[in-house]
RODO-2510 file (C-alpha; in nm, 4 decimals, decimal comma):
residues 326
     n   res          X          Y          Z
     1     x     0,0000     0,0000     0,0000
     2     x     0,2806     0,2423     0,0838
     3     x     0,4181     0,2010    -0,2702
     4     x     0,0919     0,3330    -0,4186
     5     x     0,0736     0,6164    -0,1649
     6     x     0,4271     0,7266    -0,2557
     7     x     0,3456     0,7145    -0,6286
     8     x     0,0280     0,9217    -0,5832
     9     x     0,2236     1,1775    -0,3786
    10     x     0,4917     1,2008    -0,6495
    11     x     0,2406     1,2505    -0,9295
    12     x     0,0441     1,5207    -0,7464
    13     x     0,3490     1,7410    -0,6877
    14     x     0,4011     2,0469    -0,9077
    15     x     0,7533     1,9346    -0,9930
    16     x     0,9787     1,6460    -0,8967
    17     x     1,2983     1,4589    -0,9793
    18     x     1,2962     1,0962    -1,0835
    19     x     1,5617     0,8685    -1,2230
    20     x     1,7895     0,5715    -1,1960
    21     x     2,1657     0,5479    -1,1398
    22     x     2,3883     0,2435    -1,1309
    23     x     2,7305     0,0854    -1,1159
    24     x     2,8485    -0,2132    -1,3265
    25     x     3,1429    -0,4477    -1,3223
    26     x     3,2304    -0,5485    -1,6794
    27     x     3,4094    -0,8280    -1,8632
    28     x     3,4559    -0,7953    -2,2392
    29     x     3,6537    -0,9659    -2,5147
    30     x     3,6929    -0,6385    -2,7090
    31     x     3,7429    -0,3373    -2,4843
    32     x     3,8790    -0,1142    -2,7628
    33     x     3,6490    -0,2234    -3,0530
    34     x     3,9563    -0,3514    -3,2372
    35     x     3,9818    -0,5985    -3,5291
    36     x     4,0695    -0,9650    -3,4794
    37     x     4,4230    -0,9432    -3,6233
    38     x     4,6849    -0,7003    -3,7515
    39     x     4,6370    -0,7835    -4,1198
    40     x     4,4727    -0,4914    -4,3026
    41     x     4,4311    -0,3445    -4,6505
    42     x     4,4943     0,0144    -4,7619
    43     x     4,4327     0,1232    -5,1226
    44     x     4,4153    -0,2442    -5,2150
    45     x     4,7585    -0,3206    -5,0701
    46     x     4,7960    -0,5631    -4,7747
    47     x     4,9590    -0,3998    -4,4714
    48     x     5,0274    -0,4981    -4,1111
    49     x     4,9007    -0,2762    -3,8304
    50     x     5,1645    -0,1860    -3,5714
    51     x     5,1544    -0,0524    -3,2176
    52     x     4,9899    -0,1624    -2,8938
    53     x     4,6159    -0,2238    -2,8490
    54     x     4,5363    -0,2181    -3,2229
    55     x     4,3643    -0,5596    -3,2117
    56     x     4,0777    -0,6692    -2,9849
    57     x     4,1700    -0,6547    -2,6163
    58     x     4,0093    -0,8760    -2,3498
    59     x     3,9753    -0,6800    -2,0266
    60     x     3,7721    -0,6106    -1,7134
    61     x     3,6465    -0,2750    -1,5966
    62     x     3,3578    -0,0814    -1,4487
    63     x     3,0839     0,1481    -1,5685
    64     x     2,8632     0,4242    -1,4300
    65     x     2,5198     0,4780    -1,5861
    66     x     2,2267     0,7001    -1,5072
    67     x     1,9198     0,8848    -1,6224
    68     x     1,7727     1,1765    -1,4252
    69     x     1,4535     1,3622    -1,5175
    70     x     1,2964     1,6792    -1,3814
    71     x     0,9197     1,6824    -1,4382
    72     x     0,7226     2,0091    -1,4160
    73     x     0,3440     1,9868    -1,4218
    74     x     0,1900     2,2403    -1,6626
    75     x    -0,1379     2,2247    -1,4661
    76     x    -0,3616     2,1054    -1,7467
    77     x    -0,6444     1,8580    -1,7113
    78     x    -0,4808     1,6059    -1,9444
    79     x    -0,1460     1,5843    -1,7657
    80     x     0,0843     1,7992    -1,9834
    81     x     0,4356     1,8400    -1,8412
    82     x     0,7743     1,9910    -1,9197
    83     x     1,0667     1,7480    -1,8980
    84     x     1,4398     1,7911    -1,8623
    85     x     1,6240     1,4596    -1,9122
    86     x     1,9908     1,3891    -1,8481
    87     x     2,1391     1,0527    -1,9504
    88     x     2,5029     0,9609    -1,8989
    89     x     2,7424     0,6675    -1,9004
    90     x     3,1142     0,6176    -1,8398
    91     x     3,3286     0,3052    -1,8905
    92     x     3,6877     0,2406    -1,7834
    93     x     3,9032    -0,0720    -1,8222
    94     x     4,1949    -0,1967    -1,6157
    95     x     4,4525    -0,2371    -1,8971
    96     x     4,2958    -0,0750    -2,2049
    97     x     4,2861     0,3056    -2,1787
    98     x     4,1880     0,3272    -2,5458
    99     x     3,8525     0,1712    -2,4524
   100     x     3,7488     0,4510    -2,2159
   101     x     3,4071     0,5870    -2,3224
   102     x     3,1955     0,8758    -2,1881
   103     x     2,8524     0,9789    -2,3165
   104     x     2,6219     1,2577    -2,1945
   105     x     2,2848     1,3570    -2,3442
   106     x     2,0571     1,6442    -2,2319
   107     x     1,7045     1,6720    -2,3755
   108     x     1,4323     1,9194    -2,2776
   109     x     1,0852     2,0049    -2,3982
   110     x     0,7128     1,9758    -2,3218
   111     x     0,5016     1,6615    -2,3436
   112     x     0,1608     1,7708    -2,4729
   113     x    -0,1688     1,5892    -2,5254
   114     x    -0,3210     1,5993    -2,8727
   115     x    -0,6751     1,5475    -2,7408
   116     x    -0,8620     1,5632    -2,4105
   117     x    -0,7684     1,2081    -2,3099
   118     x    -0,5007     1,2003    -2,0388
   119     x    -0,3717     0,8688    -2,1787
   120     x    -0,4290     0,9405    -2,5487
   121     x    -0,1881     1,0579    -2,8218
   122     x     0,0916     1,2868    -2,7075
   123     x     0,3628     1,4880    -2,8792
   124     x     0,6949     1,5850    -2,7254
   125     x     0,8966     1,8467    -2,9174
   126     x     1,2471     1,8847    -2,7775
   127     x     1,5964     2,0216    -2,8163
   128     x     1,8929     1,7961    -2,7455
   129     x     2,2679     1,8242    -2,6928
   130     x     2,5033     1,5248    -2,6684
   131     x     2,8762     1,4794    -2,6236
   132     x     3,0899     1,1663    -2,6650
   133     x     3,4480     1,1055    -2,5538
   134     x     3,6488     0,8004    -2,6602
   135     x     3,9966     0,6953    -2,5470
   136     x     3,9904     0,9937    -2,3060
   137     x     3,9629     1,2457    -2,5914
   138     x     3,6615     1,4350    -2,7361
   139     x     3,5038     1,2400    -3,0218
   140     x     3,1889     1,4276    -3,1267
   141     x     2,9228     1,6753    -3,0182
   142     x     2,5717     1,7021    -3,1622
   143     x     2,3081     1,9704    -3,1161
   144     x     1,9597     1,9611    -3,2616
   145     x     1,5986     1,8833    -3,1944
   146     x     1,2999     1,6772    -3,2879
   147     x     0,9779     1,5387    -3,1517
   148     x     0,8398     1,2222    -2,9980
   149     x     0,4912     1,0854    -3,0675
   150     x     0,3215     0,8274    -2,8458
   151     x    -0,0278     0,6827    -2,8412
   152     x    -0,1942     0,4303    -2,6125
   153     x    -0,4306     0,2336    -2,8363
   154     x    -0,5807     0,0145    -2,5637
   155     x    -0,4752    -0,1930    -2,2651
   156     x    -0,2633    -0,4234    -2,4829
   157     x    -0,1054    -0,1902    -2,7430
   158     x     0,0895     0,1361    -2,7512
   159     x     0,2797     0,3091    -3,0324
   160     x     0,5886     0,5287    -3,0217
   161     x     0,8066     0,7235    -3,2645
   162     x     1,0961     0,9684    -3,2507
   163     x     1,2379     1,1981    -3,5206
   164     x     1,5593     1,3932    -3,4571
   165     x     1,7620     1,6327    -3,6740
   166     x     2,1002     1,7519    -3,5455
   167     x     2,4366     1,8904    -3,6497
   168     x     2,7311     1,6619    -3,5701
   169     x     3,0709     1,8177    -3,4962
   170     x     3,3409     1,5498    -3,5101
   171     x     3,6420     1,6513    -3,2994
   172     x     3,8896     1,3991    -3,4396
   173     x     4,1227     1,5136    -3,7171
   174     x     4,3250     1,2252    -3,8553
   175     x     4,4531     1,4109    -4,1614
   176     x     4,3353     1,1217    -4,3837
   177     x     4,2505     1,2011    -4,7454
   178     x     4,0017     1,0479    -4,9896
   179     x     4,0686     0,9136    -5,3378
   180     x     4,0637     1,2683    -5,4784
   181     x     4,3277     1,3892    -5,2331
   182     x     4,0797     1,5928    -5,0253
   183     x     4,1011     1,5878    -4,6449
   184     x     3,8212     1,3746    -4,4984
   185     x     3,5798     1,5904    -4,2940
   186     x     3,3223     1,4042    -4,0823
   187     x     3,1190     1,7076    -3,9669
   188     x     2,7660     1,7129    -4,1010
   189     x     2,3898     1,6759    -4,0625
   190     x     2,2419     1,3777    -3,8792
   191     x     1,8787     1,2673    -3,9274
   192     x     1,7422     0,9790    -3,7192
   193     x     1,3945     0,8233    -3,7064
   194     x     1,2531     0,5404    -3,4979
   195     x     0,9019     0,3885    -3,5080
   196     x     0,7725     0,0990    -3,3024
   197     x     0,5044    -0,0634    -3,0901
   198     x     0,4633    -0,2268    -2,7509
   199     x     0,2305    -0,5248    -2,7140
   200     x     0,1292    -0,6266    -2,3625
   201     x     0,0404    -0,9935    -2,4103
   202     x    -0,0589    -1,0428    -2,0457
   203     x     0,0553    -0,9362    -1,7003
   204     x     0,3830    -1,1237    -1,7491
   205     x     0,4874    -1,0875    -2,1160
   206     x     0,5574    -0,7662    -2,3074
   207     x     0,6793    -0,7537    -2,6671
   208     x     0,8434    -0,4541    -2,8349
   209     x     0,9377    -0,4140    -3,1991
   210     x     1,0811    -0,1192    -3,3890
   211     x     1,2321    -0,0077    -3,7182
   212     x     1,4821     0,2750    -3,7605
   213     x     1,6450     0,4810    -4,0319
   214     x     1,9383     0,7219    -4,0097
   215     x     2,1260     0,9531    -4,2413
   216     x     2,4734     1,0613    -4,1299
   217     x     2,5960     1,3502    -4,3398
   218     x     2,9493     1,4826    -4,3709
   219     x     3,1301     1,7513    -4,5642
   220     x     3,3305     1,4680    -4,7223
   221     x     3,1000     1,2509    -4,9369
   222     x     3,2967     0,9406    -4,8439
   223     x     3,1818     0,9719    -4,4818
   224     x     2,8094     1,0038    -4,5613
   225     x     2,6024     0,6975    -4,4797
   226     x     2,2457     0,5653    -4,4699
   227     x     2,1348     0,3152    -4,2064
   228     x     1,8279     0,0923    -4,1877
   229     x     1,7564    -0,1390    -3,9001
   230     x     1,5070    -0,3289    -3,6928
   231     x     1,4979    -0,4717    -3,3464
   232     x     1,2876    -0,6440    -3,0883
   233     x     1,2631    -0,6986    -2,7142
   234     x     1,0678    -0,9471    -2,5052
   235     x     1,0307    -0,9099    -2,1281
   236     x     0,8910    -1,1528    -1,8740
   237     x     0,7901    -1,0458    -1,5230
   238     x     0,7553    -1,3029    -1,2475
   239     x     0,7121    -1,3313    -0,8733
   240     x     1,0461    -1,4195    -0,7151
   241     x     0,8794    -1,5610    -0,4055
   242     x     1,1019    -1,3538    -0,1762
   243     x     0,9218    -1,1649     0,0974
   244     x     1,1656    -0,8717     0,0747
   245     x     1,0971    -0,8201    -0,2979
   246     x     0,8037    -0,5795    -0,3352
   247     x     0,8139    -0,5904    -0,7176
   248     x     0,8163    -0,8658    -0,9773
   249     x     1,1586    -0,9563    -1,1151
   250     x     1,2313    -0,9027    -1,4814
   251     x     1,3871    -1,1293    -1,7465
   252     x     1,4538    -0,9824    -2,0932
   253     x     1,6058    -1,0679    -2,4290
   254     x     1,6460    -0,8676    -2,7463
   255     x     1,8221    -0,8072    -3,0749
   256     x     1,9071    -0,5198    -3,3071
   257     x     2,0300    -0,5424    -3,6653
   258     x     2,1528    -0,2473    -3,8743
   259     x     2,2518    -0,2287    -4,2403
   260     x     2,4776     0,0684    -4,3248
   261     x     2,5627     0,1919    -4,6749
   262     x     2,8248     0,4575    -4,7540
   263     x     2,7857     0,6960    -5,0463
   264     x     3,1368     0,6913    -5,1945
   265     x     3,4180     0,4490    -5,2699
   266     x     3,6409     0,3435    -4,9846
   267     x     3,9902     0,4834    -4,9501
   268     x     4,0841     0,1513    -4,7882
   269     x     3,9526    -0,1027    -5,0400
   270     x     3,8143     0,0763    -5,3508
   271     x     3,7027    -0,2490    -5,5169
   272     x     3,4626    -0,3530    -5,2381
   273     x     3,1023    -0,2400    -5,2014
   274     x     3,0746     0,0166    -4,9201
   275     x     2,8396    -0,1413    -4,6685
   276     x     2,8409    -0,2696    -4,3106
   277     x     2,6141    -0,5041    -4,1178
   278     x     2,5839    -0,4840    -3,7377
   279     x     2,4111    -0,7437    -3,5207
   280     x     2,3609    -0,7165    -3,1453
   281     x     2,1814    -0,9690    -2,9209
   282     x     2,1459    -0,9679    -2,5436
   283     x     1,9778    -1,1289    -2,2439
   284     x     1,9350    -0,9614    -1,9072
   285     x     1,7843    -1,0004    -1,5634
   286     x     1,6764    -0,7493    -1,2978
   287     x     1,6202    -0,8617    -0,9400
   288     x     1,4288    -0,5990    -0,7410
   289     x     1,5338    -0,6252    -0,3778
   290     x     1,3234    -0,3215    -0,2868
   291     x     1,1273    -0,0653    -0,4889
   292     x     1,4338     0,1562    -0,5146
   293     x     1,7155    -0,1012    -0,5203
   294     x     1,7881    -0,3782    -0,7713
   295     x     2,0633    -0,6080    -0,8930
   296     x     2,1178    -0,6454    -1,2685
   297     x     2,2973    -0,8897    -1,4979
   298     x     2,3415    -0,8685    -1,8763
   299     x     2,5240    -1,0650    -2,1456
   300     x     2,5650    -0,9236    -2,4960
   301     x     2,7182    -1,0342    -2,8239
   302     x     2,8033    -0,7806    -3,0958
   303     x     2,9272    -0,8532    -3,4480
   304     x     3,0165    -0,6220    -3,7355
   305     x     3,0726    -0,7434    -4,0902
   306     x     3,2358    -0,4472    -4,2675
   307     x     3,3215    -0,3675    -4,6277
   308     x     3,6608    -0,2750    -4,4841
   309     x     3,8162    -0,5999    -4,3636
   310     x     4,0196    -0,3892    -4,1160
   311     x     3,6977    -0,3051    -3,9291
   312     x     3,5410    -0,6532    -3,9002
   313     x     3,4978    -0,7199    -3,5294
   314     x     3,3008    -0,9028    -3,2665
   315     x     3,2765    -0,8941    -2,8895
   316     x     3,1166    -1,0696    -2,5958
   317     x     3,0401    -0,8566    -2,2910
   318     x     2,9057    -0,9539    -1,9484
   319     x     2,7937    -0,7047    -1,6812
   320     x     2,6794    -0,7385    -1,3228
   321     x     2,5580    -0,4256    -1,1477
   322     x     2,3415    -0,2483    -0,8948
   323     x     2,0737     0,0159    -0,9603
   324     x     1,9141     0,2769    -0,7356
   325     x     1,5858     0,4358    -0,8438
   326     x     1,4285     0,7512    -0,7019
***
Protein backbone atom coordinates (compact mmCIF):
# COMPACT_ATOMS: atom_id res chain seq x y z
CA UNK A 1 0.00 0.00 0.00
CA UNK A 2 2.81 2.42 0.84
CA UNK A 3 4.18 2.01 -2.70
CA UNK A 4 0.92 3.33 -4.19
CA UNK A 5 0.74 6.16 -1.65
CA UNK A 6 4.27 7.27 -2.56
CA UNK A 7 3.46 7.15 -6.29
CA UNK A 8 0.28 9.22 -5.83
CA UNK A 9 2.24 11.77 -3.79
CA UNK A 10 4.92 12.01 -6.49
CA UNK A 11 2.41 12.51 -9.30
CA UNK A 12 0.44 15.21 -7.46
CA UNK A 13 3.49 17.41 -6.88
CA UNK A 14 4.01 20.47 -9.08
CA UNK A 15 7.53 19.35 -9.93
CA UNK A 16 9.79 16.46 -8.97
CA UNK A 17 12.98 14.59 -9.79
CA UNK A 18 12.96 10.96 -10.83
CA UNK A 19 15.62 8.69 -12.23
CA UNK A 20 17.90 5.71 -11.96
CA UNK A 21 21.66 5.48 -11.40
CA UNK A 22 23.88 2.43 -11.31
CA UNK A 23 27.30 0.85 -11.16
CA UNK A 24 28.48 -2.13 -13.27
CA UNK A 25 31.43 -4.48 -13.22
CA UNK A 26 32.30 -5.49 -16.79
CA UNK A 27 34.09 -8.28 -18.63
CA UNK A 28 34.56 -7.95 -22.39
CA UNK A 29 36.54 -9.66 -25.15
CA UNK A 30 36.93 -6.39 -27.09
CA UNK A 31 37.43 -3.37 -24.84
CA UNK A 32 38.79 -1.14 -27.63
CA UNK A 33 36.49 -2.23 -30.53
CA UNK A 34 39.56 -3.51 -32.37
CA UNK A 35 39.82 -5.99 -35.29
CA UNK A 36 40.69 -9.65 -34.79
CA UNK A 37 44.23 -9.43 -36.23
CA UNK A 38 46.85 -7.00 -37.52
CA UNK A 39 46.37 -7.83 -41.20
CA UNK A 40 44.73 -4.91 -43.03
CA UNK A 41 44.31 -3.45 -46.50
CA UNK A 42 44.94 0.14 -47.62
CA UNK A 43 44.33 1.23 -51.23
CA UNK A 44 44.15 -2.44 -52.15
CA UNK A 45 47.59 -3.21 -50.70
CA UNK A 46 47.96 -5.63 -47.75
CA UNK A 47 49.59 -4.00 -44.71
CA UNK A 48 50.27 -4.98 -41.11
CA UNK A 49 49.01 -2.76 -38.30
CA UNK A 50 51.65 -1.86 -35.71
CA UNK A 51 51.54 -0.52 -32.18
CA UNK A 52 49.90 -1.62 -28.94
CA UNK A 53 46.16 -2.24 -28.49
CA UNK A 54 45.36 -2.18 -32.23
CA UNK A 55 43.64 -5.60 -32.12
CA UNK A 56 40.78 -6.69 -29.85
CA UNK A 57 41.70 -6.55 -26.16
CA UNK A 58 40.09 -8.76 -23.50
CA UNK A 59 39.75 -6.80 -20.27
CA UNK A 60 37.72 -6.11 -17.13
CA UNK A 61 36.46 -2.75 -15.97
CA UNK A 62 33.58 -0.81 -14.49
CA UNK A 63 30.84 1.48 -15.69
CA UNK A 64 28.63 4.24 -14.30
CA UNK A 65 25.20 4.78 -15.86
CA UNK A 66 22.27 7.00 -15.07
CA UNK A 67 19.20 8.85 -16.22
CA UNK A 68 17.73 11.76 -14.25
CA UNK A 69 14.54 13.62 -15.17
CA UNK A 70 12.96 16.79 -13.81
CA UNK A 71 9.20 16.82 -14.38
CA UNK A 72 7.23 20.09 -14.16
CA UNK A 73 3.44 19.87 -14.22
CA UNK A 74 1.90 22.40 -16.63
CA UNK A 75 -1.38 22.25 -14.66
CA UNK A 76 -3.62 21.05 -17.47
CA UNK A 77 -6.44 18.58 -17.11
CA UNK A 78 -4.81 16.06 -19.44
CA UNK A 79 -1.46 15.84 -17.66
CA UNK A 80 0.84 17.99 -19.83
CA UNK A 81 4.36 18.40 -18.41
CA UNK A 82 7.74 19.91 -19.20
CA UNK A 83 10.67 17.48 -18.98
CA UNK A 84 14.40 17.91 -18.62
CA UNK A 85 16.24 14.60 -19.12
CA UNK A 86 19.91 13.89 -18.48
CA UNK A 87 21.39 10.53 -19.50
CA UNK A 88 25.03 9.61 -18.99
CA UNK A 89 27.42 6.67 -19.00
CA UNK A 90 31.14 6.18 -18.40
CA UNK A 91 33.29 3.05 -18.91
CA UNK A 92 36.88 2.41 -17.83
CA UNK A 93 39.03 -0.72 -18.22
CA UNK A 94 41.95 -1.97 -16.16
CA UNK A 95 44.53 -2.37 -18.97
CA UNK A 96 42.96 -0.75 -22.05
CA UNK A 97 42.86 3.06 -21.79
CA UNK A 98 41.88 3.27 -25.46
CA UNK A 99 38.53 1.71 -24.52
CA UNK A 100 37.49 4.51 -22.16
CA UNK A 101 34.07 5.87 -23.22
CA UNK A 102 31.95 8.76 -21.88
CA UNK A 103 28.52 9.79 -23.16
CA UNK A 104 26.22 12.58 -21.95
CA UNK A 105 22.85 13.57 -23.44
CA UNK A 106 20.57 16.44 -22.32
CA UNK A 107 17.05 16.72 -23.75
CA UNK A 108 14.32 19.19 -22.78
CA UNK A 109 10.85 20.05 -23.98
CA UNK A 110 7.13 19.76 -23.22
CA UNK A 111 5.02 16.61 -23.44
CA UNK A 112 1.61 17.71 -24.73
CA UNK A 113 -1.69 15.89 -25.25
CA UNK A 114 -3.21 15.99 -28.73
CA UNK A 115 -6.75 15.47 -27.41
CA UNK A 116 -8.62 15.63 -24.10
CA UNK A 117 -7.68 12.08 -23.10
CA UNK A 118 -5.01 12.00 -20.39
CA UNK A 119 -3.72 8.69 -21.79
CA UNK A 120 -4.29 9.40 -25.49
CA UNK A 121 -1.88 10.58 -28.22
CA UNK A 122 0.92 12.87 -27.07
CA UNK A 123 3.63 14.88 -28.79
CA UNK A 124 6.95 15.85 -27.25
CA UNK A 125 8.97 18.47 -29.17
CA UNK A 126 12.47 18.85 -27.77
CA UNK A 127 15.96 20.22 -28.16
CA UNK A 128 18.93 17.96 -27.46
CA UNK A 129 22.68 18.24 -26.93
CA UNK A 130 25.03 15.25 -26.68
CA UNK A 131 28.76 14.79 -26.24
CA UNK A 132 30.90 11.66 -26.65
CA UNK A 133 34.48 11.05 -25.54
CA UNK A 134 36.49 8.00 -26.60
CA UNK A 135 39.97 6.95 -25.47
CA UNK A 136 39.90 9.94 -23.06
CA UNK A 137 39.63 12.46 -25.91
CA UNK A 138 36.62 14.35 -27.36
CA UNK A 139 35.04 12.40 -30.22
CA UNK A 140 31.89 14.28 -31.27
CA UNK A 141 29.23 16.75 -30.18
CA UNK A 142 25.72 17.02 -31.62
CA UNK A 143 23.08 19.70 -31.16
CA UNK A 144 19.60 19.61 -32.62
CA UNK A 145 15.99 18.83 -31.94
CA UNK A 146 13.00 16.77 -32.88
CA UNK A 147 9.78 15.39 -31.52
CA UNK A 148 8.40 12.22 -29.98
CA UNK A 149 4.91 10.85 -30.67
CA UNK A 150 3.21 8.27 -28.46
CA UNK A 151 -0.28 6.83 -28.41
CA UNK A 152 -1.94 4.30 -26.12
CA UNK A 153 -4.31 2.34 -28.36
CA UNK A 154 -5.81 0.14 -25.64
CA UNK A 155 -4.75 -1.93 -22.65
CA UNK A 156 -2.63 -4.23 -24.83
CA UNK A 157 -1.05 -1.90 -27.43
CA UNK A 158 0.89 1.36 -27.51
CA UNK A 159 2.80 3.09 -30.32
CA UNK A 160 5.89 5.29 -30.22
CA UNK A 161 8.07 7.24 -32.64
CA UNK A 162 10.96 9.68 -32.51
CA UNK A 163 12.38 11.98 -35.21
CA UNK A 164 15.59 13.93 -34.57
CA UNK A 165 17.62 16.33 -36.74
CA UNK A 166 21.00 17.52 -35.46
CA UNK A 167 24.37 18.90 -36.50
CA UNK A 168 27.31 16.62 -35.70
CA UNK A 169 30.71 18.18 -34.96
CA UNK A 170 33.41 15.50 -35.10
CA UNK A 171 36.42 16.51 -32.99
CA UNK A 172 38.90 13.99 -34.40
CA UNK A 173 41.23 15.14 -37.17
CA UNK A 174 43.25 12.25 -38.55
CA UNK A 175 44.53 14.11 -41.61
CA UNK A 176 43.35 11.22 -43.84
CA UNK A 177 42.50 12.01 -47.45
CA UNK A 178 40.02 10.48 -49.90
CA UNK A 179 40.69 9.14 -53.38
CA UNK A 180 40.64 12.68 -54.78
CA UNK A 181 43.28 13.89 -52.33
CA UNK A 182 40.80 15.93 -50.25
CA UNK A 183 41.01 15.88 -46.45
CA UNK A 184 38.21 13.75 -44.98
CA UNK A 185 35.80 15.90 -42.94
CA UNK A 186 33.22 14.04 -40.82
CA UNK A 187 31.19 17.08 -39.67
CA UNK A 188 27.66 17.13 -41.01
CA UNK A 189 23.90 16.76 -40.62
CA UNK A 190 22.42 13.78 -38.79
CA UNK A 191 18.79 12.67 -39.27
CA UNK A 192 17.42 9.79 -37.19
CA UNK A 193 13.94 8.23 -37.06
CA UNK A 194 12.53 5.40 -34.98
CA UNK A 195 9.02 3.89 -35.08
CA UNK A 196 7.72 0.99 -33.02
CA UNK A 197 5.04 -0.63 -30.90
CA UNK A 198 4.63 -2.27 -27.51
CA UNK A 199 2.30 -5.25 -27.14
CA UNK A 200 1.29 -6.27 -23.63
CA UNK A 201 0.40 -9.94 -24.10
CA UNK A 202 -0.59 -10.43 -20.46
CA UNK A 203 0.55 -9.36 -17.00
CA UNK A 204 3.83 -11.24 -17.49
CA UNK A 205 4.87 -10.88 -21.16
CA UNK A 206 5.57 -7.66 -23.07
CA UNK A 207 6.79 -7.54 -26.67
CA UNK A 208 8.43 -4.54 -28.35
CA UNK A 209 9.38 -4.14 -31.99
CA UNK A 210 10.81 -1.19 -33.89
CA UNK A 211 12.32 -0.08 -37.18
CA UNK A 212 14.82 2.75 -37.61
CA UNK A 213 16.45 4.81 -40.32
CA UNK A 214 19.38 7.22 -40.10
CA UNK A 215 21.26 9.53 -42.41
CA UNK A 216 24.73 10.61 -41.30
CA UNK A 217 25.96 13.50 -43.40
CA UNK A 218 29.49 14.83 -43.71
CA UNK A 219 31.30 17.51 -45.64
CA UNK A 220 33.31 14.68 -47.22
CA UNK A 221 31.00 12.51 -49.37
CA UNK A 222 32.97 9.41 -48.44
CA UNK A 223 31.82 9.72 -44.82
CA UNK A 224 28.09 10.04 -45.61
CA UNK A 225 26.02 6.97 -44.80
CA UNK A 226 22.46 5.65 -44.70
CA UNK A 227 21.35 3.15 -42.06
CA UNK A 228 18.28 0.92 -41.88
CA UNK A 229 17.56 -1.39 -39.00
CA UNK A 230 15.07 -3.29 -36.93
CA UNK A 231 14.98 -4.72 -33.46
CA UNK A 232 12.88 -6.44 -30.88
CA UNK A 233 12.63 -6.99 -27.14
CA UNK A 234 10.68 -9.47 -25.05
CA UNK A 235 10.31 -9.10 -21.28
CA UNK A 236 8.91 -11.53 -18.74
CA UNK A 237 7.90 -10.46 -15.23
CA UNK A 238 7.55 -13.03 -12.48
CA UNK A 239 7.12 -13.31 -8.73
CA UNK A 240 10.46 -14.20 -7.15
CA UNK A 241 8.79 -15.61 -4.06
CA UNK A 242 11.02 -13.54 -1.76
CA UNK A 243 9.22 -11.65 0.97
CA UNK A 244 11.66 -8.72 0.75
CA UNK A 245 10.97 -8.20 -2.98
CA UNK A 246 8.04 -5.79 -3.35
CA UNK A 247 8.14 -5.90 -7.18
CA UNK A 248 8.16 -8.66 -9.77
CA UNK A 249 11.59 -9.56 -11.15
CA UNK A 250 12.31 -9.03 -14.81
CA UNK A 251 13.87 -11.29 -17.47
CA UNK A 252 14.54 -9.82 -20.93
CA UNK A 253 16.06 -10.68 -24.29
CA UNK A 254 16.46 -8.68 -27.46
CA UNK A 255 18.22 -8.07 -30.75
CA UNK A 256 19.07 -5.20 -33.07
CA UNK A 257 20.30 -5.42 -36.65
CA UNK A 258 21.53 -2.47 -38.74
CA UNK A 259 22.52 -2.29 -42.40
CA UNK A 260 24.78 0.68 -43.25
CA UNK A 261 25.63 1.92 -46.75
CA UNK A 262 28.25 4.57 -47.54
CA UNK A 263 27.86 6.96 -50.46
CA UNK A 264 31.37 6.91 -51.94
CA UNK A 265 34.18 4.49 -52.70
CA UNK A 266 36.41 3.44 -49.85
CA UNK A 267 39.90 4.83 -49.50
CA UNK A 268 40.84 1.51 -47.88
CA UNK A 269 39.53 -1.03 -50.40
CA UNK A 270 38.14 0.76 -53.51
CA UNK A 271 37.03 -2.49 -55.17
CA UNK A 272 34.63 -3.53 -52.38
CA UNK A 273 31.02 -2.40 -52.01
CA UNK A 274 30.75 0.17 -49.20
CA UNK A 275 28.40 -1.41 -46.68
CA UNK A 276 28.41 -2.70 -43.11
CA UNK A 277 26.14 -5.04 -41.18
CA UNK A 278 25.84 -4.84 -37.38
CA UNK A 279 24.11 -7.44 -35.21
CA UNK A 280 23.61 -7.16 -31.45
CA UNK A 281 21.81 -9.69 -29.21
CA UNK A 282 21.46 -9.68 -25.44
CA UNK A 283 19.78 -11.29 -22.44
CA UNK A 284 19.35 -9.61 -19.07
CA UNK A 285 17.84 -10.00 -15.63
CA UNK A 286 16.76 -7.49 -12.98
CA UNK A 287 16.20 -8.62 -9.40
CA UNK A 288 14.29 -5.99 -7.41
CA UNK A 289 15.34 -6.25 -3.78
CA UNK A 290 13.23 -3.21 -2.87
CA UNK A 291 11.27 -0.65 -4.89
CA UNK A 292 14.34 1.56 -5.15
CA UNK A 293 17.15 -1.01 -5.20
CA UNK A 294 17.88 -3.78 -7.71
CA UNK A 295 20.63 -6.08 -8.93
CA UNK A 296 21.18 -6.45 -12.69
CA UNK A 297 22.97 -8.90 -14.98
CA UNK A 298 23.42 -8.68 -18.76
CA UNK A 299 25.24 -10.65 -21.46
CA UNK A 300 25.65 -9.24 -24.96
CA UNK A 301 27.18 -10.34 -28.24
CA UNK A 302 28.03 -7.81 -30.96
CA UNK A 303 29.27 -8.53 -34.48
CA UNK A 304 30.16 -6.22 -37.35
CA UNK A 305 30.73 -7.43 -40.90
CA UNK A 306 32.36 -4.47 -42.67
CA UNK A 307 33.21 -3.68 -46.28
CA UNK A 308 36.61 -2.75 -44.84
CA UNK A 309 38.16 -6.00 -43.64
CA UNK A 310 40.20 -3.89 -41.16
CA UNK A 311 36.98 -3.05 -39.29
CA UNK A 312 35.41 -6.53 -39.00
CA UNK A 313 34.98 -7.20 -35.29
CA UNK A 314 33.01 -9.03 -32.67
CA UNK A 315 32.77 -8.94 -28.90
CA UNK A 316 31.17 -10.70 -25.96
CA UNK A 317 30.40 -8.57 -22.91
CA UNK A 318 29.06 -9.54 -19.48
CA UNK A 319 27.94 -7.05 -16.81
CA UNK A 320 26.79 -7.39 -13.23
CA UNK A 321 25.58 -4.26 -11.48
CA UNK A 322 23.41 -2.48 -8.95
CA UNK A 323 20.74 0.16 -9.60
CA UNK A 324 19.14 2.77 -7.36
CA UNK A 325 15.86 4.36 -8.44
CA UNK A 326 14.28 7.51 -7.02
